[in-house]
C-alpha positions as CSV (number, residue, x, y, z in Angstrom):
1,M,-95.7,161.2,21.5
2,T,-92.6,160.8,23.6
3,K,-89.1,161.3,22.3
4,T,-88.5,157.5,22.6
5,A,-91.7,156.6,20.7
6,F,-90.9,159.2,18.0
7,F,-87.4,157.7,17.7
8,L,-88.8,154.2,17.4
9,V,-91.3,155.3,14.7
10,C,-88.5,157.0,12.7
11,M,-86.2,153.9,13.0
12,L,-89.0,151.6,11.9
13,T,-89.9,153.8,8.9
14,A,-86.2,153.9,7.9
15,H,-85.9,150.1,8.3
16,L,-89.0,149.5,6.2
17,S,-87.8,151.9,3.5
18,L,-84.4,150.0,3.3
19,A,-86.2,146.7,3.2
20,Q,-88.4,147.8,0.3
21,N,-85.3,148.9,-1.7
22,A,-83.5,145.7,-0.8
23,N,-86.4,143.8,-2.2
24,C,-86.4,145.9,-5.4
25,A,-83.5,144.4,-7.4
26,C,-84.0,146.9,-10.2
27,C,-84.5,150.2,-8.3
28,T,-81.1,151.6,-9.0
29,E,-80.2,154.7,-11.0
30,D,-78.7,152.6,-13.7
31,H,-81.9,150.6,-14.1
32,G,-83.8,153.9,-14.4
33,A,-81.6,155.3,-17.1
34,F,-84.1,154.5,-19.9
35,D,-87.2,155.6,-18.1
36,F,-87.5,158.7,-20.2
37,W,-88.8,156.4,-23.0
38,L,-91.7,155.1,-20.9
39,G,-95.2,155.9,-22.0
40,S,-97.7,155.7,-24.9
41,W,-96.4,157.6,-27.9
42,E,-97.4,158.7,-31.4
43,V,-94.3,158.6,-33.6
44,Y,-93.8,161.1,-36.5
45,L,-91.4,161.0,-39.5
46,P,-89.4,164.2,-40.4
47,N,-92.0,165.1,-43.0
48,G,-94.8,165.1,-40.3
49,A,-96.4,161.9,-41.4
50,V,-97.4,159.5,-38.6
51,A,-95.0,156.5,-38.6
52,G,-96.9,154.6,-35.9
53,E,-97.7,154.1,-32.2
54,N,-95.4,152.8,-29.5
55,R,-96.1,151.8,-25.9
56,I,-93.2,151.3,-23.6
57,E,-93.9,149.9,-20.1
58,K,-92.0,148.4,-17.2
59,I,-92.5,144.7,-16.6
60,Q,-90.9,142.0,-14.4
61,G,-90.9,144.1,-11.2
62,G,-89.5,147.1,-13.1
63,C,-86.5,145.2,-14.4
64,V,-87.5,145.1,-18.1
65,L,-88.8,147.8,-20.5
66,R,-91.1,146.2,-23.0
67,E,-91.8,148.1,-26.3
68,E,-94.9,147.4,-28.4
69,W,-94.7,149.0,-31.8
70,K,-97.5,149.2,-34.4
71,G,-96.9,150.9,-37.7
72,S,-99.4,153.4,-39.0
73,N,-100.7,151.0,-41.7
74,G,-101.4,148.4,-38.9
75,N,-99.6,145.6,-40.8
76,F,-96.1,146.0,-39.2
77,T,-95.6,145.3,-35.5
78,G,-92.6,144.7,-33.3
79,T,-91.7,144.1,-29.7
80,S,-88.5,144.8,-27.9
81,Y,-87.2,143.9,-24.5
82,N,-84.8,146.3,-22.9
83,F,-82.9,145.8,-19.7
84,Y,-79.9,146.9,-17.7
85,N,-77.3,144.2,-17.3
86,P,-75.4,144.8,-14.0
87,G,-72.9,142.1,-15.0
88,T,-71.7,144.2,-18.0
89,G,-72.8,147.6,-16.9
90,L,-74.6,148.0,-20.2
91,W,-78.2,148.3,-21.4
92,E,-79.3,145.5,-23.8
93,Q,-82.2,145.3,-26.3
94,I,-83.6,142.4,-28.3
95,W,-86.0,143.5,-31.0
96,L,-88.4,141.0,-32.8
97,D,-90.9,142.0,-35.5
98,S,-93.6,140.7,-37.8
99,S,-91.2,140.6,-40.7
100,G,-88.9,138.2,-38.9
101,T,-86.2,140.7,-38.1
102,V,-84.2,140.0,-34.9
103,L,-81.8,142.8,-33.7
104,K,-79.6,142.6,-30.6
105,L,-78.1,145.9,-29.3
106,K,-76.0,147.0,-26.3
107,G,-74.9,150.3,-25.0
108,K,-75.4,152.9,-22.4
109,R,-76.9,156.3,-21.5
110,V,-74.7,159.3,-22.2
111,D,-76.2,162.6,-20.9
112,N,-79.7,162.8,-22.4
113,Q,-79.2,160.0,-24.9
114,M,-79.5,156.2,-24.8
115,I,-77.1,154.8,-27.4
116,L,-77.3,151.1,-28.3
117,Q,-75.6,149.3,-31.2
118,S,-75.3,145.9,-32.6
119,E,-72.1,143.7,-32.8
120,G,-70.1,144.4,-36.0
121,T,-70.6,142.4,-39.1
122,L,-67.9,142.0,-41.7
123,N,-68.8,143.2,-45.2
124,E,-67.4,141.7,-48.5
125,D,-64.9,144.6,-48.8
126,Q,-63.6,143.7,-45.2
127,S,-65.2,146.8,-43.7
128,E,-67.3,146.5,-40.6
129,S,-70.9,147.6,-40.3
130,V,-73.0,148.1,-37.1
131,Q,-76.5,149.2,-36.5
132,R,-76.8,152.1,-34.0
133,I,-80.0,153.4,-32.5
134,T,-79.9,156.6,-30.4
135,W,-82.8,157.8,-28.3
136,T,-82.5,161.5,-27.4
137,L,-84.6,163.0,-24.6
138,L,-85.6,166.5,-25.8
139,E,-86.2,169.5,-23.5
140,N,-89.9,169.4,-24.1
141,G,-90.2,165.7,-23.1
142,N,-90.4,164.4,-26.6
143,V,-88.0,161.7,-27.7
144,R,-86.1,161.5,-31.0
145,Q,-85.1,158.0,-32.2
146,V,-82.4,157.8,-35.0
147,W,-81.5,154.4,-36.4
148,E,-78.3,154.4,-38.5
149,V,-76.0,151.9,-40.2
150,L,-72.3,152.7,-39.6
151,R,-69.5,151.4,-41.8
152,N,-66.1,151.6,-40.1
153,G,-67.6,153.9,-37.5
154,V,-69.1,156.4,-40.1
155,A,-72.8,156.8,-40.6
156,E,-73.6,155.3,-44.0
157,S,-77.4,155.2,-44.1
158,L,-80.3,156.3,-42.0
159,L,-82.9,153.6,-41.5
160,F,-85.4,155.5,-39.3
161,D,-85.8,159.0,-37.8
162,G,-88.8,159.3,-35.6
163,L,-90.1,161.9,-33.2
164,Y,-92.0,160.5,-30.2
165,K,-94.8,162.6,-28.8
166,K,-96.8,161.5,-25.8
167,K,-100.4,160.5,-26.6
168,Q,-103.0,162.9,-25.2
């Protein structure tokens, strides 16, 4: 192959690569910040009991992470849609489940954690409560999810503490 032909092949390859990335609206580093949660998981409570199964996959051309939760008793299911909003620079989640719960969260990744929380609600005593969920990527590839209620910024109660282990 001549130098000119080699140069043309290199330029064409670079152009095709740039064109592919230009056609991939959600192929940015920010859009990949929650990819550590992708996969099929078995989820365990702190006492070692199985809480349920969870599958997280990318849909809509890689722009949305869809979560499909099934509790260990099989009666409780839930779905969340998670996405990076370039307009706000934040990740957002909407959770819907078989008990009728709707939860909307926003936040961002900080180091090895994705931290999302709800808007504040005013309590009768004029304090403010928010729900915060933190997903932590552990060194062994597992993920820990902690769901807390904060009152005036201080953790008041723990709603869920689950350890995600990839299904074999």
